[in-house]
Each structure stands twice: as structure tokens, then as C-alpha cells.
C-alpha positions as CSV (number, residue, x, y, z in Angstrom):
1,M,-0.2,-0.1,0.2
2,N,3.1,2.1,0.0
3,R,4.1,1.6,-3.1
4,R,5.4,4.5,-4.9
5,A,3.0,5.1,-8.1
6,R,4.8,7.1,-11.0
7,A,6.0,10.7,-10.1
8,G,6.9,10.2,-6.9
9,H,3.1,10.2,-6.0
10,T,2.1,7.1,-3.8
11,D,-1.0,4.9,-4.5
12,W,-3.0,6.1,-1.8
13,C,-2.1,10.2,-2.7
14,G,-4.8,12.4,-3.6
15,K,-2.2,13.5,-6.4
16,D,-3.6,17.1,-7.0
17,H,-3.5,20.4,-5.4
18,R,-3.7,18.4,-1.6
19,C,0.5,17.8,-2.7
20,G,2.4,20.8,-2.8
21,L,6.5,22.1,-1.2
22,G,7.0,18.2,-1.1
23,E,4.5,16.7,0.5
24,H,2.2,14.0,-0.2
25,R,-1.9,14.4,1.3
26,S,-4.6,12.2,0.9
27,E,-7.9,12.2,0.3
28,E,-9.9,13.1,3.6
29,I,-11.9,11.0,5.5
30,V,-14.7,12.4,6.9
31,V,-17.2,10.7,10.0
32,D,-20.0,13.9,10.2
33,I,-23.1,13.4,12.1
34,P,-24.0,16.4,11.4
35,G,-25.0,19.4,13.8
36,R,-23.2,17.5,16.7
37,S,-19.4,16.3,14.9
38,R,-17.4,16.1,12.8
39,A,-13.9,14.5,12.4
40,V,-10.8,14.8,9.2
41,L,-8.0,12.2,8.5
42,V,-5.4,12.6,6.4
43,R,-2.7,10.6,5.4
44,V,0.5,13.0,5.1
45,R,4.0,11.7,3.4
46,T,6.3,14.8,4.3
47,A,9.5,16.0,1.5
48,A,11.8,14.0,4.4
49,G,9.5,10.5,3.6
50,R,7.8,10.6,7.1
51,E,4.1,9.7,6.9
52,H,2.2,10.9,9.8
53,A,-1.9,11.6,9.8
54,E,-3.8,15.0,10.6
55,V,-6.4,13.9,12.4
56,R,-9.2,17.3,12.9
57,V,-11.9,17.2,15.8
58,R,-15.0,19.3,15.8
59,V,-17.6,18.4,18.8
60,A,-20.2,20.2,19.5
61,L,-20.1,21.4,23.4
62,A,-23.3,21.9,26.1
63,P,-24.2,24.9,26.3
64,G,-23.6,24.6,30.8
65,E,-20.1,25.4,31.5
66,V,-20.0,22.2,33.6
67,A,-21.5,19.5,31.4
68,A,-19.0,21.0,28.4
69,R,-16.5,20.4,30.8
70,R,-16.9,17.2,31.3
71,Q,-17.0,16.5,27.5
72,L,-14.3,17.7,27.7
73,V,-12.5,15.9,29.7
74,G,-13.9,12.8,28.2
75,L,-13.1,13.7,24.7
76,L,-9.3,14.3,25.6
77,G,-9.4,11.4,27.3
78,D,-10.9,9.3,24.3
79,L,-8.2,10.8,22.4
80,R,-5.2,9.9,24.4
81,Q,-5.8,6.3,24.9
82,A,-7.0,6.7,20.1
83,V,-3.0,8.1,19.7
84,T,-1.6,6.1,22.7
85,R,-3.1,2.8,20.9
86,A,-1.7,4.7,17.2
87,A,1.8,4.7,18.3
88,I,1.6,1.1,19.7
89,A,0.7,-0.7,17.1
90,G,2.6,1.0,14.6
91,R,6.3,0.3,16.9
92,P,7.8,-3.2,15.7
93,R,7.8,-6.5,17.9
94,P,10.0,-6.8,20.3
95,R,11.9,-10.1,19.1
96,R,12.5,-13.1,21.1
97,A,15.4,-14.8,22.4
98,A,16.0,-18.1,20.4
């Protein structure tokens, strides 16, 4: 899936205006719950060859301060868990001793 296609683009690259300044960017993957929340994920390869995911999240907050803070605490915990899980999944497994 990481194979380079012609002109240095990857198979997943959007190959349009999203690419520039040496970066390659995928099409956006969007999760949208109208009026409630929206998340957008983009895969990026930098000019240096490093790859990362960009994630933007927008969540409608409750009108009351206490409820909004409770939402933010929950959101932060969920984001921390998701980022940690993704980081761990990217690490190579330790080798077993022979």
C-alpha cells in the first residue's frame, strides 16, 4: 500500500492540489454527524519521507459550562487512548530470544 506510483506519488496520494512543497496528502476521510460532530483524517508523507496522520475533530459542546467541561474531559481521554493505541500499533514487535 505504500508503493510509490509514477512521478513520486504513492497509491494513496490525492495527486492534486493537496500535494505541494514536497508533501503528499491523501483524500480526506470524513466522519460527520450533522450538527453534533465531525472528524477528518488525512494521511501525509513529508518531503523528508516521514509519514503521519492528521486528525481534526470538531464537537458541539453543551450550553452549560459544567456539561461542556465534562464533554471536554471525556474527549481528551478518548483522544489520548486513540493516539496511544495508534503509536503502539506502529512499533515493531520485540524479537523472541532463540
